[in-house]
C-alpha positions as CSV (number, residue, x, y, z in Angstrom):
1,M,-73.2,-15.4,-13.4
2,L,-71.6,-13.3,-16.1
3,N,-72.2,-10.2,-14.1
4,S,-70.5,-11.8,-11.1
5,L,-67.6,-12.9,-13.2
6,L,-67.1,-9.4,-14.6
7,Q,-67.2,-8.0,-11.1
8,L,-64.5,-10.5,-10.0
9,I,-62.3,-9.6,-13.0
10,V,-62.7,-5.8,-12.3
11,F,-62.0,-6.3,-8.6
12,K,-58.8,-8.3,-9.3
13,R,-57.6,-5.8,-11.9
14,Y,-58.3,-2.9,-9.5
15,K,-56.6,-4.7,-6.6
16,G,-53.6,-5.5,-8.8
17,D,-53.3,-2.0,-10.1
18,N,-53.7,-0.6,-6.6
19,R,-50.9,-2.9,-5.3
20,S,-48.6,-2.0,-8.2
21,R,-49.2,1.7,-7.6
22,R,-48.4,1.2,-3.9
23,K,-45.2,-0.6,-4.8
24,S,-44.1,2.1,-7.3
25,L,-44.9,5.0,-5.0
26,F,-42.3,4.6,-2.2
27,P,-41.3,1.3,-0.6
28,V,-39.0,-0.3,-3.3
29,S,-37.7,2.9,-4.9
30,S,-36.9,4.6,-1.6
31,Y,-35.2,1.5,-0.3
32,K,-33.0,1.2,-3.4
33,K,-32.2,4.9,-3.2
34,A,-31.2,4.6,0.5
35,K,-29.1,1.6,-0.3
36,T,-27.4,3.4,-3.2
37,V,-26.7,6.4,-0.9
38,R,-25.2,4.1,1.8
39,E,-23.0,2.3,-0.7
40,R,-21.7,5.6,-2.1
41,R,-21.0,6.9,1.3
42,H,-19.2,3.7,2.2
43,I,-17.1,4.0,-0.9
44,V,-16.2,7.6,-0.2
45,R,-15.3,6.8,3.4
46,R,-13.0,4.0,2.2
47,L,-11.4,6.2,-0.4
48,I,-10.8,9.0,2.1
49,T,-9.4,6.5,4.7
50,S,-7.1,5.0,2.0
51,I,-5.8,8.5,1.0
52,V,-5.2,9.5,4.6
53,L,-3.3,6.3,5.4
54,I,-1.2,6.4,2.3
55,S,-0.4,10.1,2.7
56,I,0.7,9.6,6.3
57,G,2.7,6.5,5.3
58,V,4.5,8.4,2.5
59,L,5.5,11.2,4.9
60,S,6.6,8.7,7.6
61,A,8.7,6.7,5.1
62,S,10.3,9.8,3.6
63,F,11.1,11.1,7.1
64,G,12.8,7.8,7.9
65,L,14.9,8.1,4.7
66,R,15.7,11.8,4.7
67,G,16.0,12.2,8.5
68,F,18.0,9.0,9.3
69,L,19.2,6.8,6.5
70,I,20.3,9.0,3.6
71,P,22.5,11.4,5.6
72,N,24.4,8.5,7.2
73,K,24.7,6.4,4.0
74,L,22.8,3.4,5.4
75,I,20.3,1.3,3.5
76,D,17.3,-0.9,4.1
77,G,16.2,-4.1,2.5
78,G,13.9,-4.6,-0.5
79,V,13.5,-2.4,-3.5
80,T,14.2,0.7,-1.3
81,G,17.5,-0.9,-0.2
82,I,18.5,-1.5,-3.9
83,S,17.6,2.1,-4.7
84,L,19.7,3.4,-1.8
85,L,22.6,1.2,-2.7
86,V,22.6,2.2,-6.4
87,N,22.3,5.8,-5.4
88,L,25.3,5.6,-3.1
89,L,27.4,3.8,-5.8
90,S,26.4,5.7,-8.9
91,G,25.0,9.1,-7.7
92,V,21.8,8.6,-9.7
93,S,18.8,10.4,-8.1
94,L,17.1,8.3,-5.4
95,S,13.7,9.7,-6.5
96,Y,14.2,8.4,-10.0
97,L,15.5,5.0,-8.8
98,L,12.5,4.5,-6.4
99,I,10.1,4.8,-9.4
100,A,12.2,3.0,-12.0
101,I,13.1,-0.1,-9.9
102,N,9.6,-0.4,-8.5
103,L,7.8,-0.2,-11.9
104,P,8.3,-3.9,-12.9
105,F,7.0,-5.0,-9.6
106,I,3.9,-2.8,-9.9
107,A,3.3,-4.2,-13.3
108,L,3.4,-7.7,-11.8
109,G,1.0,-6.4,-9.0
110,Y,-1.4,-5.2,-11.7
111,Y,-1.9,-8.8,-13.0
112,Q,-2.0,-10.2,-9.4
113,S,-4.2,-7.7,-7.6
114,G,-5.9,-5.5,-10.2
115,K,-5.9,-2.0,-11.6
116,I,-6.9,-0.2,-8.4
117,F,-4.0,-1.7,-6.4
118,A,-1.6,-0.8,-9.2
119,I,-2.8,2.8,-9.4
120,K,-2.6,3.3,-5.6
121,S,0.9,1.8,-5.5
122,I,2.1,4.0,-8.4
123,A,0.7,7.1,-6.7
124,S,2.3,6.1,-3.4
125,I,5.7,5.5,-4.9
126,I,5.6,8.7,-6.8
127,G,4.5,10.5,-3.7
128,L,7.4,9.0,-1.8
129,S,9.8,10.0,-4.5
130,V,8.5,13.6,-4.5
131,A,8.7,13.8,-0.7
132,V,12.3,12.5,-0.7
133,A,13.3,15.0,-3.4
134,Y,11.6,18.1,-2.1
135,I,10.8,17.9,1.6
136,D,13.8,19.1,3.6
137,F,13.6,17.0,6.8
138,P,16.1,17.8,9.5
139,I,18.9,15.3,10.2
140,I,17.9,13.8,13.6
141,T,21.1,12.1,14.8
142,N,24.4,10.6,13.7
143,D,24.3,7.8,16.3
144,K,24.1,4.7,14.1
145,L,22.2,2.6,16.7
146,L,19.5,5.3,17.0
147,I,19.4,5.6,13.2
148,A,18.9,1.8,12.9
149,V,16.1,1.8,15.5
150,F,14.2,5.0,14.7
151,G,15.0,5.1,11.0
152,G,13.7,1.6,10.7
153,F,10.7,2.4,12.7
154,F,9.6,5.4,10.6
155,L,10.3,3.6,7.4
156,G,8.4,0.5,8.6
157,A,5.5,2.6,9.8
158,G,5.2,4.2,6.4
159,I,5.2,0.9,4.6
160,G,2.7,-0.6,7.0
161,L,0.3,2.4,6.7
162,A,0.5,2.3,2.9
163,I,-0.4,-1.4,2.9
164,R,-3.3,-0.6,5.2
165,G,-4.4,1.9,2.6
166,G,-4.3,-0.7,-0.2
167,S,-0.9,0.1,-1.8
168,V,2.8,-0.7,-1.4
169,L,5.9,1.5,-1.1
170,D,8.2,-1.4,-1.9
171,G,7.6,-4.0,-4.6
172,T,9.5,-6.8,-2.9
173,E,6.3,-8.3,-1.4
174,I,4.7,-8.5,-4.8
175,L,7.6,-10.4,-6.2
176,A,7.7,-12.7,-3.1
177,V,3.9,-13.6,-3.5
178,F,4.4,-14.3,-7.2
179,I,7.4,-16.6,-6.6
180,N,5.5,-18.3,-3.7
181,Q,2.6,-19.1,-6.1
182,K,5.0,-20.5,-8.7
183,T,7.4,-22.5,-6.5
184,G,5.8,-23.1,-3.1
185,F,8.6,-21.3,-1.1
186,S,7.2,-19.2,1.7
187,V,6.9,-15.4,1.3
188,G,9.1,-14.9,4.3
189,D,11.8,-17.1,3.0
190,I,11.8,-15.4,-0.4
191,I,12.1,-11.9,1.1
192,F,14.8,-13.1,3.5
193,I,16.9,-14.5,0.6
194,F,16.3,-11.4,-1.4
195,N,17.5,-9.2,1.4
196,I,20.5,-11.4,2.2
197,I,21.7,-10.8,-1.4
198,I,21.2,-7.0,-1.0
199,F,23.1,-6.8,2.3
200,S,25.9,-9.0,0.9
201,F,26.4,-6.4,-1.9
202,A,26.2,-3.6,0.8
203,G,28.9,-5.4,2.8
204,W,31.1,-5.7,-0.3
205,F,30.8,-2.2,-1.6
206,L,30.0,-0.1,1.6
207,G,31.7,-2.1,4.3
208,I,30.7,-4.8,6.8
209,E,29.8,-2.3,9.5
210,T,27.4,-0.4,7.2
211,A,25.8,-3.8,6.2
212,L,25.3,-4.8,9.8
213,Y,23.6,-1.5,10.7
214,S,21.5,-1.8,7.6
215,I,20.4,-5.3,8.7
216,L,19.3,-3.7,12.0
217,I,17.3,-1.1,10.1
218,Y,15.6,-3.8,8.1
219,L,14.7,-5.8,11.2
220,A,13.3,-2.7,12.9
221,A,11.3,-1.8,9.8
222,S,9.9,-5.3,9.3
223,K,8.8,-5.6,13.0
224,T,7.1,-2.2,12.7
225,V,5.3,-3.3,9.5
226,D,4.1,-6.4,11.4
227,F,2.9,-4.2,14.3
228,F,0.8,-1.9,12.0
229,L,-0.7,-4.8,10.0
230,Q,-1.4,-7.3,12.9
231,G,-1.3,-5.2,16.0
């Protein structure tokens, strides 16, 4: 009886040891390693996609600004519009204004959406500022209707691609989402009111015609953003 009991204990211990050895040899560890590799590859792919989208977005937006809006003294809505308006009235560098005016909105975005979003957005806005300052895009046309349509398109495409990449080129949306959470007003209504104020100042300081063409630019840009985000 004792001998049989000892045999049973030895058998169970051998069976357990053999099972643990089999587990430790390859199935669990290799699965975990493969899963880790897949996760890392997925992260790298997402990062590369994000960088590509933001880079193309920055180039598109800077082309819209330098090739269409800036040479013809027209503006857009949002923080970009404020920067353009202040630049026209004061002569302060547009590149500096784009960074300085967007910073408070990015700080707000840090608390709303996290550190990664804030870092991407700062990098995007700095990239846009550098592109506007140093890339010498050709002046495409002086026809204001074409400027409104195509300038708005390239600017909107840039903003839309940057958003797809996980960042923003204009902090207006961040402010609108924040106010929406606090007051209940819709994001669209907040942005609309914000831009009405900007275009009113543009009409006062730059003339009614300039303000009207700037509204067309904003409409073209906003529709293009919607297209890139929603299809």
